[in-house]
PDB file of N, H, CA, C and O in Angstrom:
ATOM      1  N   UNK A   1     -93.180 109.793 100.912  1.00  0.00           N
ATOM      2  CA  UNK A   1     -91.853 109.758 101.467  1.00  0.00           C
ATOM      3  C   UNK A   1     -90.873 109.456 100.338  1.00  0.00           C
ATOM      4  O   UNK A   1     -91.030 108.462  99.629  1.00  0.00           O
ATOM      5  N   UNK A   2     -89.883 110.293 100.171  1.00  0.00           N
ATOM      6  H   UNK A   2     -89.755 111.100 100.747  1.00  0.00           H
ATOM      7  CA  UNK A   2     -88.835 110.059  99.182  1.00  0.00           C
ATOM      8  C   UNK A   2     -87.751 109.193  99.801  1.00  0.00           C
ATOM      9  O   UNK A   2     -87.480 109.292 100.997  1.00  0.00           O
ATOM     10  N   UNK A   3     -87.135 108.348  98.994  1.00  0.00           N
ATOM     11  H   UNK A   3     -87.356 108.267  98.022  1.00  0.00           H
ATOM     12  CA  UNK A   3     -86.049 107.505  99.494  1.00  0.00           C
ATOM     13  C   UNK A   3     -84.854 107.584  98.561  1.00  0.00           C
ATOM     14  O   UNK A   3     -84.999 107.790  97.356  1.00  0.00           O
ATOM     15  N   UNK A   4     -83.686 107.420  99.131  1.00  0.00           N
ATOM     16  H   UNK A   4     -83.569 107.253 100.110  1.00  0.00           H
ATOM     17  CA  UNK A   4     -82.434 107.353  98.388  1.00  0.00           C
ATOM     18  C   UNK A   4     -81.670 106.164  98.944  1.00  0.00           C
ATOM     19  O   UNK A   4     -81.704 105.918 100.150  1.00  0.00           O
ATOM     20  N   UNK A   5     -80.987 105.430  98.093  1.00  0.00           N
ATOM     21  H   UNK A   5     -80.958 105.630  97.114  1.00  0.00           H
ATOM     22  CA  UNK A   5     -80.258 104.239  98.524  1.00  0.00           C
ATOM     23  C   UNK A   5     -78.758 104.459  98.406  1.00  0.00           C
ATOM     24  O   UNK A   5     -78.262 104.921  97.379  1.00  0.00           O
ATOM     25  N   UNK A   6     -78.038 104.116  99.486  1.00  0.00           N
ATOM     26  H   UNK A   6     -78.441 103.740 100.320  1.00  0.00           H
ATOM     27  CA  UNK A   6     -76.581 104.156  99.496  1.00  0.00           C
ATOM     28  C   UNK A   6     -76.088 102.788  99.920  1.00  0.00           C
ATOM     29  O   UNK A   6     -76.736 102.120 100.726  1.00  0.00           O
ATOM     30  N   UNK A   7     -74.961 102.363  99.394  1.00  0.00           N
ATOM     31  H   UNK A   7     -74.435 102.905  98.739  1.00  0.00           H
ATOM     32  CA  UNK A   7     -74.359 101.117  99.846  1.00  0.00           C
ATOM     33  C   UNK A   7     -73.271 101.446 100.849  1.00  0.00           C
ATOM     34  O   UNK A   7     -72.437 102.320 100.613  1.00  0.00           O
ATOM     35  N   UNK A   8     -73.284 100.740 101.972  1.00  0.00           N
ATOM     36  H   UNK A   8     -73.962 100.030 102.164  1.00  0.00           H
ATOM     37  CA  UNK A   8     -72.275 100.959 103.000  1.00  0.00           C
ATOM     38  C   UNK A   8     -71.807  99.633 103.553  1.00  0.00           C
ATOM     39  O   UNK A   8     -72.215  98.572 103.082  1.00  0.00           O
ATOM     40  N   UNK A   9     -70.954  99.698 104.546  1.00  0.00           N
ATOM     41  H   UNK A   9     -70.622 100.560 104.928  1.00  0.00           H
ATOM     42  CA  UNK A   9     -70.438  98.500 105.211  1.00  0.00           C
ATOM     43  C   UNK A   9     -70.484  98.699 106.714  1.00  0.00           C
ATOM     44  O   UNK A   9     -70.549  99.825 107.207  1.00  0.00           O
ATOM     45  N   UNK A  10     -70.448  97.584 107.434  1.00  0.00           N
ATOM     46  H   UNK A  10     -70.395  96.670 107.034  1.00  0.00           H
ATOM     47  CA  UNK A  10     -70.398  97.649 108.891  1.00  0.00           C
ATOM     48  C   UNK A  10     -68.953  97.422 109.307  1.00  0.00           C
ATOM     49  O   UNK A  10     -68.343  96.420 108.933  1.00  0.00           O
ATOM     50  N   UNK A  11     -68.406  98.353 110.079  1.00  0.00           N
ATOM     51  H   UNK A  11     -68.901  99.167 110.382  1.00  0.00           H
ATOM     52  CA  UNK A  11     -67.036  98.257 110.592  1.00  0.00           C
ATOM     53  C   UNK A  11     -67.070  98.551 112.079  1.00  0.00           C
ATOM     54  O   UNK A  11     -67.479  99.635 112.495  1.00  0.00           O
ATOM     55  N   UNK A  12     -66.641  97.588 112.877  1.00  0.00           N
ATOM     56  H   UNK A  12     -66.309  96.708 112.539  1.00  0.00           H
ATOM     57  CA  UNK A  12     -66.638  97.742 114.337  1.00  0.00           C
ATOM     58  C   UNK A  12     -68.014  98.142 114.871  1.00  0.00           C
ATOM     59  O   UNK A  12     -68.121  98.970 115.776  1.00  0.00           O
ATOM     60  N   UNK A  13     -69.059  97.551 114.305  1.00  0.00           N
ATOM     61  H   UNK A  13     -68.972  96.878 113.570  1.00  0.00           H
ATOM     62  CA  UNK A  13     -70.414  97.819 114.777  1.00  0.00           C
ATOM     63  C   UNK A  13     -71.005  99.123 114.286  1.00  0.00           C
ATOM     64  O   UNK A  13     -72.130  99.455 114.657  1.00  0.00           O
ATOM     65  N   UNK A  14     -70.294  99.870 113.471  1.00  0.00           N
ATOM     66  H   UNK A  14     -69.379  99.600 113.170  1.00  0.00           H
ATOM     67  CA  UNK A  14     -70.777 101.146 112.945  1.00  0.00           C
ATOM     68  C   UNK A  14     -71.065 101.002 111.453  1.00  0.00           C
ATOM     69  O   UNK A  14     -70.321 100.326 110.742  1.00  0.00           O
ATOM     70  N   UNK A  15     -72.113 101.618 110.985  1.00  0.00           N
ATOM     71  H   UNK A  15     -72.717 102.167 111.563  1.00  0.00           H
ATOM     72  CA  UNK A  15     -72.418 101.603 109.556  1.00  0.00           C
ATOM     73  C   UNK A  15     -71.624 102.717 108.895  1.00  0.00           C
ATOM     74  O   UNK A  15     -71.761 103.886 109.256  1.00  0.00           O
ATOM     75  N   UNK A  16     -70.802 102.354 107.936  1.00  0.00           N
ATOM     76  H   UNK A  16     -70.690 101.405 107.643  1.00  0.00           H
ATOM     77  CA  UNK A  16     -69.962 103.319 107.210  1.00  0.00           C
ATOM     78  C   UNK A  16     -70.508 103.500 105.804  1.00  0.00           C
ATOM     79  O   UNK A  16     -70.653 102.538 105.050  1.00  0.00           O
ATOM     80  N   UNK A  17     -70.807 104.734 105.466  1.00  0.00           N
ATOM     81  H   UNK A  17     -70.689 105.516 106.079  1.00  0.00           H
ATOM     82  CA  UNK A  17     -71.256 105.073 104.116  1.00  0.00           C
ATOM     83  C   UNK A  17     -70.056 105.578 103.321  1.00  0.00           C
ATOM     84  O   UNK A  17     -69.025 105.913 103.905  1.00  0.00           O
ATOM     85  N   UNK A  18     -70.177 105.636 102.004  1.00  0.00           N
ATOM     86  H   UNK A  18     -71.014 105.363 101.529  1.00  0.00           H
ATOM     87  CA  UNK A  18     -69.067 106.169 101.203  1.00  0.00           C
ATOM     88  C   UNK A  18     -68.692 107.590 101.647  1.00  0.00           C
ATOM     89  O   UNK A  18     -69.532 108.331 102.158  1.00  0.00           O
ATOM     90  N   UNK A  19     -67.439 107.951 101.447  1.00  0.00           N
ATOM     91  H   UNK A  19     -66.757 107.349 101.031  1.00  0.00           H
ATOM     92  CA  UNK A  19     -66.917 109.243 101.911  1.00  0.00           C
ATOM     93  C   UNK A  19     -67.664 110.437 101.323  1.00  0.00           C
ATOM     94  O   UNK A  19     -67.728 111.494 101.951  1.00  0.00           O
ATOM     95  N   UNK A  20     -68.228 110.280 100.130  1.00  0.00           N
ATOM     96  H   UNK A  20     -68.176 109.421  99.620  1.00  0.00           H
ATOM     97  CA  UNK A  20     -68.909 111.416  99.495  1.00  0.00           C
ATOM     98  C   UNK A  20     -70.362 111.581  99.968  1.00  0.00           C
ATOM     99  O   UNK A  20     -71.055 112.489  99.508  1.00  0.00           O
ATOM    100  N   UNK A  21     -70.827 110.726 100.869  1.00  0.00           N
ATOM    101  H   UNK A  21     -70.265 109.989 101.242  1.00  0.00           H
ATOM    102  CA  UNK A  21     -72.201 110.824 101.390  1.00  0.00           C
ATOM    103  C   UNK A  21     -72.159 111.575 102.708  1.00  0.00           C
ATOM    104  O   UNK A  21     -71.523 111.132 103.664  1.00  0.00           O
ATOM    105  N   UNK A  22     -72.836 112.707 102.757  1.00  0.00           N
ATOM    106  H   UNK A  22     -73.354 113.066 101.980  1.00  0.00           H
ATOM    107  CA  UNK A  22     -72.904 113.531 103.970  1.00  0.00           C
ATOM    108  C   UNK A  22     -74.371 113.718 104.336  1.00  0.00           C
ATOM    109  O   UNK A  22     -75.137 114.300 103.568  1.00  0.00           O
ATOM    110  N   UNK A  23     -74.762 113.223 105.512  1.00  0.00           N
ATOM    111  H   UNK A  23     -74.139 112.750 106.136  1.00  0.00           H
ATOM    112  CA  UNK A  23     -76.138 113.346 105.988  1.00  0.00           C
ATOM    113  C   UNK A  23     -76.169 114.270 107.191  1.00  0.00           C
ATOM    114  O   UNK A  23     -75.257 114.241 108.017  1.00  0.00           O
ATOM    115  N   UNK A  24     -77.207 115.088 107.302  1.00  0.00           N
ATOM    116  H   UNK A  24     -77.948 115.111 106.631  1.00  0.00           H
ATOM    117  CA  UNK A  24     -77.318 115.959 108.472  1.00  0.00           C
ATOM    118  C   UNK A  24     -77.482 115.127 109.746  1.00  0.00           C
ATOM    119  O   UNK A  24     -78.015 114.019 109.703  1.00  0.00           O
ATOM    120  N   UNK A  25     -77.027 115.661 110.867  1.00  0.00           N
ATOM    121  H   UNK A  25     -76.594 116.562 110.902  1.00  0.00           H
ATOM    122  CA  UNK A  25     -77.197 114.999 112.155  1.00  0.00           C
ATOM    123  C   UNK A  25     -78.668 114.697 112.383  1.00  0.00           C
ATOM    124  O   UNK A  25     -79.548 115.462 111.989  1.00  0.00           O
ATOM    125  N   UNK A  26     -78.917 113.564 113.029  1.00  0.00           N
ATOM    126  H   UNK A  26     -78.203 112.942 113.350  1.00  0.00           H
ATOM    127  CA  UNK A  26     -80.247 113.117 113.414  1.00  0.00           C
ATOM    128  C   UNK A  26     -81.131 112.787 112.214  1.00  0.00           C
ATOM    129  O   UNK A  26     -82.356 112.764 112.334  1.00  0.00           O
ATOM    130  N   UNK A  27     -80.511 112.530 111.051  1.00  0.00           N
ATOM    131  H   UNK A  27     -79.516 112.549 110.954  1.00  0.00           H
ATOM    132  CA  UNK A  27     -81.279 112.104 109.885  1.00  0.00           C
ATOM    133  C   UNK A  27     -81.816 110.706 110.150  1.00  0.00           C
ATOM    134  O   UNK A  27     -81.070 109.823 110.572  1.00  0.00           O
ATOM    135  N   UNK A  28     -83.097 110.501 109.909  1.00  0.00           N
ATOM    136  H   UNK A  28     -83.704 111.218 109.566  1.00  0.00           H
ATOM    137  CA  UNK A  28     -83.703 109.180 110.085  1.00  0.00           C
ATOM    138  C   UNK A  28     -83.332 108.319 108.887  1.00  0.00           C
ATOM    139  O   UNK A  28     -83.532 108.716 107.739  1.00  0.00           O
ATOM    140  N   UNK A  29     -82.793 107.142 109.160  1.00  0.00           N
ATOM    141  H   UNK A  29     -82.631 106.818 110.093  1.00  0.00           H
ATOM    142  CA  UNK A  29     -82.398 106.226 108.098  1.00  0.00           C
ATOM    143  C   UNK A  29     -83.010 104.850 108.361  1.00  0.00           C
ATOM    144  O   UNK A  29     -83.357 104.521 109.495  1.00  0.00           O
ATOM    145  N   UNK A  30     -83.137 104.061 107.310  1.00  0.00           N
ATOM    146  H   UNK A  30     -82.856 104.328 106.389  1.00  0.00           H
ATOM    147  CA  UNK A  30     -83.639 102.692 107.394  1.00  0.00           C
ATOM    148  C   UNK A  30     -82.575 101.783 106.792  1.00  0.00           C
ATOM    149  O   UNK A  30     -82.012 102.090 105.741  1.00  0.00           O
ATOM    150  N   UNK A  31     -82.304 100.678 107.451  1.00  0.00           N
ATOM    151  H   UNK A  31     -82.761 100.429 108.304  1.00  0.00           H
ATOM    152  CA  UNK A  31     -81.255  99.768 106.993  1.00  0.00           C
ATOM    153  C   UNK A  31     -81.906  98.505 106.440  1.00  0.00           C
ATOM    154  O   UNK A  31     -82.697  97.853 107.123  1.00  0.00           O
ATOM    155  N   UNK A  32     -81.566  98.166 105.194  1.00  0.00           N
ATOM    156  H   UNK A  32     -80.925  98.695 104.639  1.00  0.00           H
ATOM    157  CA  UNK A  32     -82.012  96.927 104.565  1.00  0.00           C
ATOM    158  C   UNK A  32     -80.784  96.062 104.357  1.00  0.00           C
ATOM    159  O   UNK A  32     -79.802  96.505 103.762  1.00  0.00           O
ATOM    160  N   UNK A  33     -80.834  94.836 104.842  1.00  0.00           N
ATOM    161  H   UNK A  33     -81.632  94.476 105.325  1.00  0.00           H
ATOM    162  CA  UNK A  33     -79.678  93.951 104.742  1.00  0.00           C
ATOM    163  C   UNK A  33     -80.031  92.807 103.798  1.00  0.00           C
ATOM    164  O   UNK A  33     -80.796  91.916 104.169  1.00  0.00           O
ATOM    165  N   UNK A  34     -79.486  92.818 102.585  1.00  0.00           N
ATOM    166  H   UNK A  34     -78.864  93.541 102.284  1.00  0.00           H
ATOM    167  CA  UNK A  34     -79.821  91.753 101.641  1.00  0.00           C
ATOM    168  C   UNK A  34     -79.145  90.434 102.022  1.00  0.00           C
ATOM    169  O   UNK A  34     -77.994  90.413 102.457  1.00  0.00           O
ATOM    170  N   UNK A  35     -79.888  89.334 101.848  1.00  0.00           N
ATOM    171  H   UNK A  35     -80.823  89.351 101.495  1.00  0.00           H
ATOM    172  CA  UNK A  35     -79.326  88.009 102.070  1.00  0.00           C
ATOM    173  C   UNK A  35     -79.043  87.653 103.516  1.00  0.00           C
ATOM    174  O   UNK A  35     -78.258  86.739 103.771  1.00  0.00           O
ATOM    175  N   UNK A  36     -79.649  88.336 104.467  1.00  0.00           N
ATOM    176  H   UNK A  36     -80.287  89.078 104.259  1.00  0.00           H
ATOM    177  CA  UNK A  36     -79.409  88.051 105.885  1.00  0.00           C
ATOM    178  C   UNK A  36     -80.751  87.912 106.586  1.00  0.00           C
ATOM    179  O   UNK A  36     -81.621  88.775 106.469  1.00  0.00           O
ATOM    180  N   UNK A  37     -80.907  86.805 107.319  1.00  0.00           N
ATOM    181  H   UNK A  37     -80.200  86.104 107.414  1.00  0.00           H
ATOM    182  CA  UNK A  37     -82.132  86.595 108.080  1.00  0.00           C
ATOM    183  C   UNK A  37     -81.834  86.709 109.561  1.00  0.00           C
ATOM    184  O   UNK A  37     -80.824  86.195 110.043  1.00  0.00           O
ATOM    185  N   UNK A  38     -82.705  87.375 110.270  1.00  0.00           N
ATOM    186  H   UNK A  38     -83.525  87.792 109.878  1.00  0.00           H
ATOM    187  CA  UNK A  38     -82.578  87.497 111.715  1.00  0.00           C
ATOM    188  C   UNK A  38     -83.564  86.517 112.329  1.00  0.00           C
ATOM    189  O   UNK A  38     -84.764  86.578 112.061  1.00  0.00           O
ATOM    190  N   UNK A  39     -83.051  85.616 113.150  1.00  0.00           N
ATOM    191  H   UNK A  39     -82.077  85.567 113.367  1.00  0.00           H
ATOM    192  CA  UNK A  39     -83.945  84.649 113.779  1.00  0.00           C
ATOM    193  C   UNK A  39     -84.738  85.341 114.876  1.00  0.00           C
ATOM    194  O   UNK A  39     -84.214  86.176 115.614  1.00  0.00           O
ATOM    195  N   UNK A  40     -85.993  84.983 114.967  1.00  0.00           N
ATOM    196  H   UNK A  40     -86.418  84.305 114.368  1.00  0.00           H
ATOM    197  CA  UNK A  40     -86.830  85.590 115.996  1.00  0.00           C
ATOM    198  C   UNK A  40     -86.562  84.892 117.325  1.00  0.00           C
ATOM    199  O   UNK A  40     -86.245  83.703 117.351  1.00  0.00           O
ATOM    200  N   UNK A  41     -86.686  85.626 118.425  1.00  0.00           N
ATOM    201  H   UNK A  41     -86.943  86.593 118.404  1.00  0.00           H
ATOM    202  CA  UNK A  41     -86.437  85.018 119.730  1.00  0.00           C
ATOM    203  C   UNK A  41     -87.470  83.942 120.026  1.00  0.00           C
ATOM    204  O   UNK A  41     -88.585  83.981 119.505  1.00  0.00           O
ATOM    205  N   UNK A  42     -87.097  82.990 120.857  1.00  0.00           N
ATOM    206  H   UNK A  42     -86.192  82.959 121.280  1.00  0.00           H
ATOM    207  CA  UNK A  42     -88.018  81.923 121.231  1.00  0.00           C
ATOM    208  C   UNK A  42     -89.217  82.507 121.969  1.00  0.00           C
ATOM    209  O   UNK A  42     -89.082  83.450 122.748  1.00  0.00           O
ATOM    210  N   UNK A  43     -90.367  81.946 121.720  1.00  0.00           N
ATOM    211  H   UNK A  43     -90.477  81.179 121.088  1.00  0.00           H
ATOM    212  CA  UNK A  43     -91.588  82.393 122.382  1.00  0.00           C
ATOM    213  C   UNK A  43     -92.047  81.306 123.332  1.00  0.00           C
ATOM    214  O   UNK A  43     -92.283  80.170 122.920  1.00  0.00           O
ATOM    215  N   UNK A  44     -92.172  81.648 124.589  1.00  0.00           N
ATOM    216  H   UNK A  44     -91.980  82.571 124.923  1.00  0.00           H
ATOM    217  CA  UNK A  44     -92.695  80.717 125.582  1.00  0.00           C
ATOM    218  C   UNK A  44     -94.032  81.280 126.033  1.00  0.00           C
ATOM    219  O   UNK A  44     -94.098  82.255 126.781  1.00  0.00           O
ATOM    220  N   UNK A  45     -95.073  80.655 125.569  1.00  0.00           N
ATOM    221  H   UNK A  45     -95.020  79.863 124.961  1.00  0.00           H
ATOM    222  CA  UNK A  45     -96.410  81.142 125.897  1.00  0.00           C
ATOM    223  C   UNK A  45     -96.919  80.555 127.199  1.00  0.00           C
ATOM    224  O   UNK A  45     -96.352  79.604 127.736  1.00  0.00           O
ATOM    225  N   UNK A  46     -97.975  81.125 127.686  1.00  0.00           N
ATOM    226  H   UNK A  46     -98.436  81.898 127.250  1.00  0.00           H
ATOM    227  CA  UNK A  46     -98.621  80.629 128.879  1.00  0.00           C
ATOM    228  C   UNK A  46     -99.405  79.371 128.513  1.00  0.00           C
ATOM    229  O   UNK A  46    -100.040  79.329 127.459  1.00  0.00           O
ATOM    230  N   UNK A  47     -99.372  78.348 129.365  1.00  0.00           N
ATOM    231  H   UNK A  47     -98.857  78.383 130.221  1.00  0.00           H
ATOM    232  CA  UNK A  47    -100.124  77.135 129.026  1.00  0.00           C
ATOM    233  C   UNK A  47    -101.622  77.409 128.990  1.00  0.00           C
ATOM    234  O   UNK A  47    -102.142  78.234 129.741  1.00  0.00           O
ATOM    235  N   UNK A  48    -102.283  76.712 128.117  1.00  0.00           N
ATOM    236  H   UNK A  48    -101.860  76.042 127.507  1.00  0.00           H
ATOM    237  CA  UNK A  48    -103.729  76.862 127.957  1.00  0.00           C
ATOM    238  C   UNK A  48    -104.368  75.486 128.046  1.00  0.00           C
ATOM    239  O   UNK A  48    -103.780  74.491 127.621  1.00  0.00           O
ATOM    240  N   UNK A  49    -105.551  75.433 128.588  1.00  0.00           N
ATOM    241  H   UNK A  49    -106.029  76.241 128.933  1.00  0.00           H
ATOM    242  CA  UNK A  49    -106.286  74.188 128.644  1.00  0.00           C
ATOM    243  C   UNK A  49    -106.998  73.955 127.316  1.00  0.00           C
ATOM    244  O   UNK A  49    -107.586  74.874 126.745  1.00  0.00           O
ATOM    245  N   UNK A  50    -106.940  72.727 126.835  1.00  0.00           N
ATOM    246  H   UNK A  50    -106.463  71.981 127.298  1.00  0.00           H
ATOM    247  CA  UNK A  50    -107.665  72.399 125.608  1.00  0.00           C
ATOM    248  C   UNK A  50    -109.160  72.514 125.849  1.00  0.00           C
ATOM    249  O   UNK A  50    -109.915  72.898 124.956  1.00  0.00           O
ATOM    250  N   UNK A  51    -109.581  72.177 127.061  1.00  0.00           N
ATOM    251  H   UNK A  51    -108.967  71.865 127.786  1.00  0.00           H
ATOM    252  CA  UNK A  51    -111.000  72.248 127.413  1.00  0.00           C
ATOM    253  C   UNK A  51    -111.130  73.145 128.643  1.00  0.00           C
ATOM    254  O   UNK A  51    -110.839  72.694 129.751  1.00  0.00           O
ATOM    255  N   UNK A  52    -111.559  74.404 128.484  1.00  0.00           N
ATOM    256  H   UNK A  52    -111.796  74.771 127.584  1.00  0.00           H
ATOM    257  CA  UNK A  52    -111.659  75.319 129.628  1.00  0.00           C
ATOM    258  C   UNK A  52    -112.543  74.800 130.757  1.00  0.00           C
ATOM    259  O   UNK A  52    -112.414  75.258 131.892  1.00  0.00           O
ATOM    260  N   UNK A  53    -113.432  73.862 130.475  1.00  0.00           N
ATOM    261  H   UNK A  53    -113.537  73.490 129.553  1.00  0.00           H
ATOM    262  CA  UNK A  53    -114.280  73.316 131.528  1.00  0.00           C
ATOM    263  C   UNK A  53    -113.458  72.544 132.550  1.00  0.00           C
ATOM    264  O   UNK A  53    -113.917  72.331 133.672  1.00  0.00           O
ATOM    265  N   UNK A  54    -112.240  72.116 132.181  1.00  0.00           N
ATOM    266  H   UNK A  54    -111.867  72.290 131.269  1.00  0.00           H
ATOM    267  CA  UNK A  54    -111.384  71.386 133.108  1.00  0.00           C
ATOM    268  C   UNK A  54    -110.709  72.300 134.135  1.00  0.00           C
ATOM    269  O   UNK A  54    -110.024  71.805 135.030  1.00  0.00           O
ATOM    270  N   UNK A  55    -110.882  73.587 134.028  1.00  0.00           N
ATOM    271  H   UNK A  55    -111.438  73.989 133.301  1.00  0.00           H
ATOM    272  CA  UNK A  55    -110.235  74.528 134.943  1.00  0.00           C
ATOM    273  C   UNK A  55    -110.611  74.247 136.391  1.00  0.00           C
ATOM    274  O   UNK A  55    -109.802  74.480 137.290  1.00  0.00           O
ATOM    275  N   UNK A  56    -111.809  73.758 136.635  1.00  0.00           N
ATOM    276  H   UNK A  56    -112.466  73.569 135.905  1.00  0.00           H
ATOM    277  CA  UNK A  56    -112.246  73.465 138.001  1.00  0.00           C
ATOM    278  C   UNK A  56    -111.360  72.398 138.642  1.00  0.00           C
ATOM    279  O   UNK A  56    -111.240  72.353 139.866  1.00  0.00           O
ATOM    280  N   UNK A  57    -110.739  71.541 137.833  1.00  0.00           N
ATOM    281  H   UNK A  57    -110.836  71.577 136.839  1.00  0.00           H
ATOM    282  CA  UNK A  57    -109.866  70.494 138.368  1.00  0.00           C
ATOM    283  C   UNK A  57    -108.558  71.070 138.921  1.00  0.00           C
ATOM    284  O   UNK A  57    -107.843  70.383 139.650  1.00  0.00           O
ATOM    285  N   UNK A  58    -108.247  72.297 138.587  1.00  0.00           N
ATOM    286  H   UNK A  58    -108.828  72.855 137.995  1.00  0.00           H
ATOM    287  CA  UNK A  58    -107.003  72.919 139.021  1.00  0.00           C
ATOM    288  C   UNK A  58    -107.225  73.966 140.109  1.00  0.00           C
ATOM    289  O   UNK A  58    -106.378  74.834 140.323  1.00  0.00           O
ATOM    290  N   UNK A  59    -108.354  73.884 140.789  1.00  0.00           N
ATOM    291  H   UNK A  59    -109.041  73.179 140.615  1.00  0.00           H
ATOM    292  CA  UNK A  59    -108.681  74.834 141.844  1.00  0.00           C
ATOM    293  C   UNK A  59    -107.708  74.647 143.006  1.00  0.00           C
ATOM    294  O   UNK A  59    -107.407  73.517 143.388  1.00  0.00           O
ATOM    295  N   UNK A  60    -107.215  75.757 143.572  1.00  0.00           N
ATOM    296  H   UNK A  60    -107.460  76.676 143.261  1.00  0.00           H
ATOM    297  CA  UNK A  60    -106.280  75.709 144.693  1.00  0.00           C
ATOM    298  C   UNK A  60    -107.047  75.720 146.001  1.00  0.00           C
ATOM    299  O   UNK A  60    -108.112  76.326 146.121  1.00  0.00           O
ATOM    300  N   UNK A  61    -106.477  75.036 146.971  1.00  0.00           N
ATOM    301  H   UNK A  61    -105.611  74.544 146.873  1.00  0.00           H
ATOM    302  CA  UNK A  61    -107.054  75.023 148.305  1.00  0.00           C
ATOM    303  C   UNK A  61    -105.987  75.516 149.272  1.00  0.00           C
ATOM    304  O   UNK A  61    -104.872  74.994 149.275  1.00  0.00           O
ATOM    305  N   UNK A  62    -106.308  76.509 150.090  1.00  0.00           N
ATOM    306  H   UNK A  62    -107.214  76.933 150.088  1.00  0.00           H
ATOM    307  CA  UNK A  62    -105.372  77.060 151.065  1.00  0.00           C
ATOM    308  C   UNK A  62    -105.657  76.419 152.411  1.00  0.00           C
ATOM    309  O   UNK A  62    -106.778  76.464 152.918  1.00  0.00           O
ATOM    310  N   UNK A  63    -104.620  75.822 152.977  1.00  0.00           N
ATOM    311  H   UNK A  63    -103.709  75.785 152.565  1.00  0.00           H
ATOM    312  CA  UNK A  63    -104.754  75.175 154.275  1.00  0.00           C
ATOM    313  C   UNK A  63    -103.985  75.995 155.295  1.00  0.00           C
ATOM    314  O   UNK A  63    -102.788  76.230 155.138  1.00  0.00           O
ATOM    315  N   UNK A  64    -104.668  76.424 156.329  1.00  0.00           N
ATOM    316  H   UNK A  64    -105.641  76.232 156.457  1.00  0.00           H
ATOM    317  CA  UNK A  64    -104.065  77.229 157.395  1.00  0.00           C
ATOM    318  C   UNK A  64    -103.438  76.282 158.407  1.00  0.00           C
ATOM    319  O   UNK A  64    -104.133  75.438 158.974  1.00  0.00           O
ATOM    320  N   UNK A  65    -102.144  76.408 158.642  1.00  0.00           N
ATOM    321  H   UNK A  65    -101.580  77.093 158.182  1.00  0.00           H
ATOM    322  CA  UNK A  65    -101.475  75.586 159.614  1.00  0.00           C
ATOM    323  C   UNK A  65    -101.366  76.343 160.937  1.00  0.00           C
ATOM    324  O   UNK A  65    -101.377  77.573 160.972  1.00  0.00           O
ATOM    325  N   UNK A  66    -101.263  75.584 162.009  1.00  0.00           N
ATOM    326  H   UNK A  66    -101.254  74.584 161.980  1.00  0.00           H
ATOM    327  CA  UNK A  66    -101.106  76.202 163.322  1.00  0.00           C
ATOM    328  C   UNK A  66     -99.776  76.937 163.388  1.00  0.00           C
ATOM    329  O   UNK A  66     -98.826  76.513 162.730  1.00  0.00           O
ATOM    330  N   UNK A  67     -99.666  78.026 164.156  1.00  0.00           N
ATOM    331  H   UNK A  67    -100.438  78.370 164.690  1.00  0.00           H
ATOM    332  CA  UNK A  67     -98.428  78.811 164.211  1.00  0.00           C
ATOM    333  C   UNK A  67     -97.224  78.001 164.656  1.00  0.00           C
ATOM    334  O   UNK A  67     -96.102  78.343 164.283  1.00  0.00           O
ATOM    335  N   UNK A  68     -97.405  76.929 165.446  1.00  0.00           N
ATOM    336  H   UNK A  68     -98.316  76.651 165.749  1.00  0.00           H
ATOM    337  CA  UNK A  68     -96.267  76.157 165.927  1.00  0.00           C
ATOM    338  C   UNK A  68     -96.119  74.824 165.165  1.00  0.00           C
ATOM    339  O   UNK A  68     -95.575  73.864 165.710  1.00  0.00           O
ATOM    340  N   UNK A  69     -96.581  74.764 163.959  1.00  0.00           N
ATOM    341  H   UNK A  69     -97.023  75.545 163.517  1.00  0.00           H
ATOM    342  CA  UNK A  69     -96.579  73.526 163.187  1.00  0.00           C
ATOM    343  C   UNK A  69     -95.175  73.078 162.855  1.00  0.00           C
ATOM    344  O   UNK A  69     -94.605  73.516 161.855  1.00  0.00           O
ATOM    345  N   UNK A  70     -94.616  72.227 163.663  1.00  0.00           N
ATOM    346  H   UNK A  70     -95.079  71.872 164.475  1.00  0.00           H
ATOM    347  CA  UNK A  70     -93.341  71.620 163.392  1.00  0.00           C
ATOM    348  C   UNK A  70     -92.118  72.498 163.620  1.00  0.00           C
ATOM    349  O   UNK A  70     -91.022  72.126 163.202  1.00  0.00           O
ATOM    350  N   UNK A  71     -92.264  73.622 164.254  1.00  0.00           N
ATOM    351  H   UNK A  71     -93.155  73.924 164.594  1.00  0.00           H
ATOM    352  CA  UNK A  71     -91.095  74.481 164.519  1.00  0.00           C
ATOM    353  C   UNK A  71     -90.582  74.299 165.891  1.00  0.00           C
ATOM    354  O   UNK A  71     -89.606  74.943 166.275  1.00  0.00           O
TER     355      UNK A  71
END
């Protein structure tokens, strides 16, 4: 893959290249931003048991109530 580097600026959310740079429509480009770090989104993982053998302690029990229970 051949690469060429141009310096541009961002104006109103659009990347502006120098006036003498003309690229064909739908040209694939890659943007490298020097000196800028993008923070990664927070990751909320699923809880895990330290000891999988303890999973039996979290077993659910379904209790069937009578149809007129408190109504």
